C-alpha positions in Angstrom: -17.8 33.0 -12.5 -17.9 32.8 -16.3 -19.0 29.8 -18.3 -15.5 28.6 -19.1 -14.4 28.8 -15.4 -17.6 27.0 -14.4 -16.9 24.3 -16.9 -13.3 23.9 -15.7 -14.5 23.6 -12.1 -17.1 21.1 -13.1 -14.6 18.9 -15.0 -12.2 19.0 -12.1 -14.8 18.2 -9.5 -16.2 15.3 -11.5 -12.7 13.9 -12.3 -11.7 14.2 -8.6 -14.9 12.4 -7.5 -14.1 9.5 -9.8 -10.4 9.3 -8.9 -10.5 10.3 -5.2 -14.0 9.8 -3.6 -12.7 11.0 -0.2 -10.9 14.1 -1.4 -13.6 16.5 -0.3 -13.7 14.9 3.2 -9.9 15.2 3.5 -9.9 18.8 2.4 -12.7 19.9 4.8 -10.9 18.1 7.6 -7.7 20.0 6.9 -9.4 23.3 6.6 -11.2 22.7 9.9 -7.9 22.5 11.7 -6.1 25.2 9.8 -6.1 27.5 12.8 -6.2 24.9 15.5 -4.3 25.5 18.7 -0.9 23.9 19.4 -2.4 21.6 21.9 -5.3 20.6 19.6 -2.8 19.7 16.9 -0.7 17.6 19.3 -3.9 15.8 20.5 -4.8 15.1 16.8 -1.4 13.8 16.1 -1.4 11.5 19.1 -4.8 10.1 18.1 -3.7 9.5 14.5 -0.5 8.0 15.7 -2.3 5.6 18.0 -4.6 4.5 15.2 -1.7 4.1 12.8 0.4 2.0 15.2 -2.5 -0.3 16.0 -3.1 -0.8 12.2 0.5 -1.5 11.5 0.7 -4.1 14.2 -2.3 -5.9 12.8 -1.6 -5.7 9.1 2.1 -5.1 8.4 4.5 -8.0 8.9 7.4 -5.7 9.1 6.0 -3.6 11.9 4.6 -6.6 13.7 8.1 -7.9 14.0 9.5 -4.5 15.0 6.9 -3.9 17.7 7.4 -7.4 19.1 11.2 -6.8 19.2 10.8 -3.7 21.4 8.0 -5.4 23.4 5.3 -2.9 22.5 1.7 -4.0 21.5 -0.1 -0.8 20.3 -3.4 -2.6 20.2 -3.4 -3.1 23.9 -1.6 -0.1 25.3 -1.7 3.7 24.4 0.8 4.6 21.8 2.2 8.1 21.5 5.3 10.1 20.6 7.3 8.6 23.5 6.7 5.1 22.2 7.2 6.1 18.6 10.7 7.3 19.4 11.6 3.7 20.5 11.3 2.5 16.9 14.4 2.3 14.7 14.8 4.9 12.0 13.7 3.7 8.7 16.1 4.1 5.7 15.1 4.0 2.0 17.1 0.9 1.5 14.8 -0.8 4.0 11.7 0.4 2.1 13.2 -1.4 -0.9 14.5 -4.6 0.7 11.5 -5.1 3.0 8.9 -3.8 0.5 6.6 -6.8 0.6 6.7 -7.0 4.4 6.0 -3.3 4.8 2.9 -3.4 2.6 -0.4 -4.3 4.1 -2.2 -5.2 0.9 -2.2 -8.9 1.5 -4.0 -8.5 4.9 -6.3 -5.5 4.4 -8.7 -5.0 1.6 -8.4 -1.4 0.4 -11.2 -0.2 -1.9 -8.7 1.6 -4.2 -4.9 1.9 -4.4 -2.5 3.8 -6.7 0.8 2.4 -8.0 3.7 4.7 -7.3 7.3 4.7 -8.5 10.1 7.0 -7.5 13.8 7.1 -7.5 14.1 10.5 -5.8 17.5 12.2 -5.4 19.3 9.1 -4.3 18.7 7.2 -7.5 17.4 4.2 -5.6 14.2 2.9 -7.3 11.2 2.4 -5.0 7.7 1.2 -5.9 4.7 1.1 -3.6 0.9 1.3 -3.5 -0.8 4.4 -2.0 -4.3 3.8 -0.7 -7.0 6.2 -1.8 -7.5 8.0 1.5 -3.8 8.6 1.8 -3.7 10.0 -1.8 -6.7 12.2 -1.0 -5.1 13.7 2.0 -2.0 14.4 -0.1 -4.0 16.2 -2.8 -6.1 18.0 -0.2 -2.9 19.2 1.5 -1.8 20.8 -1.8 -5.3 22.3 -2.3 -5.2 23.8 1.2 -1.9 25.4 0.4 -3.3 26.8 -2.8 -6.2 28.3 -0.9 -3.9 30.4 1.2 -3.2 32.4 -2.0 -6.7 32.6 -3.2 -6.1 29.9 -5.8 -8.3 26.9 -6.8 -6.9 23.7 -8.4 -9.2 24.2 -11.4 -7.8 27.7 -12.1 -5.7 28.0 -15.3 -2.1 27.1 -14.4 1.3 26.6 -15.9 3.5 23.6 -15.2 7.4 23.8 -15.4 7.8 20.0 -15.8 8.4 17.3 -18.4 10.6 18.9 -21.0 12.3 15.6 -21.8 9.2 13.5 -22.5 8.9 11.2 -25.5 6.5 12.3 -28.2 3.9 9.7 -27.2 4.0 10.8 -23.6 3.7 14.5 -24.7 0.4 13.8 -26.4 -1.0 11.9 -23.4 0.2 14.6 -21.0 -1.3 17.4 -23.1 -4.7 15.6 -23.0 -4.5 15.3 -19.2 -3.3 18.9 -18.9 -6.3 20.0 -20.9 -8.7 18.3 -18.5 -7.2 20.1 -15.5 -6.9 23.5 -17.2 -3.1 23.3 -17.3 -0.4 24.1 -19.8 3.2 23.0 -19.7 6.6 23.9 -20.8 8.2 21.0 -22.8 11.4 22.6 -23.9 13.5 25.8 -23.6 13.2 26.6 -27.4 12.4 30.2 -28.1 9.1 29.3 -29.7 7.9 27.1 -26.8 9.0 29.6 -24.3 7.2 32.5 -26.0 4.0 30.4 -26.2 4.3 29.4 -22.5 4.9 32.9 -21.3 2.0 34.2 -23.3 -0.3 31.7 -21.7 1.0 32.7 -18.3 -0.6 36.1 -18.8 -4.0 34.4 -18.4 -3.1 32.0 -15.6 -3.7 32.3 -11.9 -0.6 30.3 -10.8 2.4 28.4 -12.0 4.3 25.5 -10.4 7.0 22.9 -11.0 10.7 22.2 -10.5 12.3 25.2 -8.7 15.3 25.3 -11.0 13.1 25.3 -14.1 11.1 28.2 -12.8 14.4 30.1 -12.2 15.7 29.3 -15.6 12.5 30.4 -17.4 12.4 33.6 -15.2 15.9 34.4 -16.4 15.0 33.9 -20.1 11.8 35.9 -19.6 13.9 38.8 -18.1 16.3 38.6 -21.0 13.3 38.9 -23.4 12.1 41.8 -21.2 8.8 39.9 -20.7 7.0 40.7 -17.4 4.0 38.7 -16.1 2.0 40.6 -13.5 -1.2 38.7 -13.0 0.0 35.6 -11.1 -1.2 34.9 -7.6 1.3 32.2 -6.8 4.6 30.7 -8.1 5.0 27.3 -6.4 8.3 25.4 -6.3 8.5 21.7 -5.7 10.9 18.7 -5.7 14.1 20.8 -5.3 15.7 23.2 -2.9 14.8 26.8 -3.5 17.9 28.9 -3.4 17.7 32.6 -2.3 19.1 33.9 -5.6 16.1 32.3 -7.4 13.8 34.9 -6.0 15.5 37.9 -7.6 14.7 36.6 -11.1 11.2 35.3 -10.4 10.1 38.6 -8.7 11.2 40.5 -11.8 9.7 38.1 -14.3 6.5 37.0 -12.5 6.0 39.5 -9.7 6.2 36.7 -7.1 8.9 34.9 -5.1 8.9 31.1 -5.3 6.7 29.6 -2.6 7.9 26.3 -1.2 5.9 23.1 -1.1 8.1 20.4 0.6 7.4 16.7 0.6 8.2 13.3 -0.9 6.3 10.5 -2.6 6.7 8.3 0.4 5.8 10.9 3.1 3.4 13.1 1.2 3.2 16.9 1.7 5.4 17.7 4.7 5.3 21.5 4.7 3.7 24.4 2.8 4.8 28.0 2.8 2.2 30.6 4.0 1.9 34.1 2.6 3.8 35.4 5.6 6.9 33.5 4.4 7.0 30.6 6.8 6.8 26.9 5.9 4.3 25.2 8.2 4.5 21.5 8.9 1.5 19.6 7.7 0.9 18.3 11.2 -2.4 16.7 10.5 -0.8 14.2 8.1 2.8 13.8 9.4 5.0 14.0 12.5 8.4 15.4 11.9 11.5 14.9 14.0 14.9 16.6 13.5 17.6 14.2 14.6 21.2 15.3 14.3 20.0 17.8 11.7 18.2 15.2 9.6 14.5 15.0 8.7 12.8 11.9 10.1 9.1 11.7 9.1 6.2 9.6 10.2 3.3 9.6 7.7 0.1 9.6 9.8 -2.3 8.8 7.0 -0.6 6.1 5.0 -2.0 2.6 5.5 -1.2 0.6 2.4 2.6 1.3 2.8 3.2 2.8 6.2 6.4 4.6 7.0 7.1 5.3 10.7 10.3 7.3 11.4 11.5 7.5 7.9 14.8 9.2 7.2 13.9 11.4 4.3 17.5 12.2 3.3 17.4 15.9 4.0 19.1 18.2 6.5 16.5 20.5 8.0 16.1 23.2 10.7 12.9 23.5 12.7 11.8 26.6 14.6 9.8 27.1 17.8 8.8 30.6 16.6 5.2 31.7 15.9 4.0 33.0 12.6 2.1 36.2 12.2 -0.4 34.4 9.9 -1.9 32.8 13.1 -1.3 29.2 12.1 0.1 27.2 15.1 1.6 24.4 13.0 5.3 24.1 13.7 7.7 26.0 11.3 10.2 24.3 9.1 12.8 27.1 9.1 14.9 25.7 6.3 15.7 22.7 4.2 19.5 23.1 4.2 20.4 20.4 1.8 20.4 16.8 0.7 22.3 14.2 2.7 24.8 12.9 0.1 28.3 11.8 -0.5 31.2 13.4 1.3 33.8 15.6 -0.2 37.3 14.0 -0.1 40.3 16.1 0.7 43.9 15.8 -0.5 44.7 13.9 2.8 41.6 11.6 2.2 39.8 13.4 5.0 36.1 13.5 4.6 34.0 16.7 4.6 30.2 16.6 4.6 28.6 18.0 1.5 26.7 20.4 3.7 30.0 22.3 4.0 29.2 23.9 0.7 25.9 25.3 2.0 27.7 27.1 4.8 30.5 28.5 2.6 28.0 30.1 0.2 25.6 31.1 3.0 28.5 32.9 4.8 29.2 34.8 1.6 25.6 35.9 1.4 25.2 36.9 5.0 28.6 38.5 5.6 29.2 40.1 2.2 25.7 40.3 0.7 26.9 38.3 -2.3 24.4 35.6 -3.5 25.9 33.2 -6.0 24.2 30.6 -8.1 26.6 27.6 -7.7 27.0 23.9 -8.4 30.1 21.8 -7.4 31.4 18.5 -8.7 34.2 16.3 -7.4 35.8 14.0 -10.0 39.2 13.5 -8.3 40.4 13.3 -4.7 41.4 16.7 -3.3 40.0 18.6 -6.2 36.6 20.5 -6.5 35.1 21.9 -9.6 33.1 25.0 -8.7 30.5 26.2 -11.3 29.4 29.8 -10.9 26.6 31.5 -12.8 28.2 34.9 -13.2 31.0 36.7 -14.9 34.6 36.3 -13.6 35.2 38.6 -10.6 38.6 38.3 -8.9 37.5 40.0 -5.8 34.5 37.7 -5.3 36.6 34.7 -6.1 39.1 35.7 -3.5 36.4 36.0 -0.8 35.1 32.6 -1.9 38.5 31.0 -1.6 38.9 32.5 1.9 35.5 31.0 3.0 36.5 27.6 1.5 39.8 27.7 3.4 38.0 28.2 6.7 36.4 24.7 6.3 39.0 22.8 4.2 42.2 24.3 5.7 44.2 23.8 2.5 43.0 20.2 2.0 41.2 21.0 -1.2 42.1 22.5 -4.6 39.5 24.5 -6.4 38.8 25.0 -10.1 36.4 27.8 -10.9 34.2 27.7 -13.9 32.0 30.6 -15.0 29.0 29.5 -16.9 25.7 30.9 -18.3 23.7 28.4 -16.4 24.5 25.9 -13.6 21.5 23.8 -14.5 22.3 20.4 -16.1 19.7 19.6 -18.7 17.3 16.8 -17.9 18.5 16.5 -14.2 17.2 17.8 -10.9 19.2 20.7 -9.5 21.9 19.5 -7.1 24.5 21.8 -5.5 27.0 18.9 -5.2 27.6 15.8 -7.3 30.4 13.3 -6.5 31.8 11.1 -9.2 34.3 9.3 -6.9 33.8 5.6 -6.4 
């Protein structure tokens, strides 16, 4: 290790020790169970769930009321998965409306908490406090994922995030980035892009919004710039579409690896080098109910969330991964639970219909399209495609649409250079109907 690398590591470790005193404990704990057996992971989950339920009953007014309603006292009787499934599913609207009752700050004295604010994909503003141990497990979960690729958090890294910051925030962010050996893309201007890509040639990994990684990869390929030294390209906060990988493999020599989670639930899954997303079972318990993700955060104490409906459609797998990790596999995050599409007859169609239309096109005809859809009028759907007009492909696409909509929807096809809407998270469907 050279002097610069040693200094970067030292700065990171000192900063982490000040901000997260229990980070190293959390990381070592996660690494010790990385190859635990399926039964060992289940036992660990049950133990953590029992401790969490007892804590919630004692310190959260909201959960005290819920447990009393279903006549369960987790401080007196064992509490496991069977008892957990008796609890009502928690919606984001409840996190907002019962925010004070859910928090345990007024009854339990945490040594340190962090203020968090998120609107997520739903647009609903949520604020809460994350206790230090919970925050440490969240950061340690990310560090464990990085370790699977031979990457350390103090390694030089690029960040695809924050291109719409104000000037004041840019200065503050650049200072923080310097301390953690990070550089960041603030805009898509040619000058900024060339500078960022040049720095990538000395980085170990890059991460950020998946759609931004895809957009930059396309621009790099147009400039015929190839980065061959990266160990990891990590996508967060957005769905990773299959067509993203073609561009990133060409530009960065890596596909986008998925890190799946939320501010409220922490890191839920991380993709291993074998290509499977493993659930972070030491910190959360995941249920798939009617195709929807329902998550219990096992390490949160200041703002506990038991059986929280995350707002995503998912698919779990019972298969085993060749990497040897026994953590359950999150096969796919199929899409966000959002507004319905409304047909000419006012019939409602789930937005997930679009996922199956384009998946069928990819599976049956080997045609992968970058797409985004909008509905601004009943019975009419605007389809934006990131490609040149192709009558044959459009005909195939219309046939797939008709299988699901049966003539109850009209389609307007728009061929664009980029489906990304500047300053917004990537969504495959947006409804503007009241």
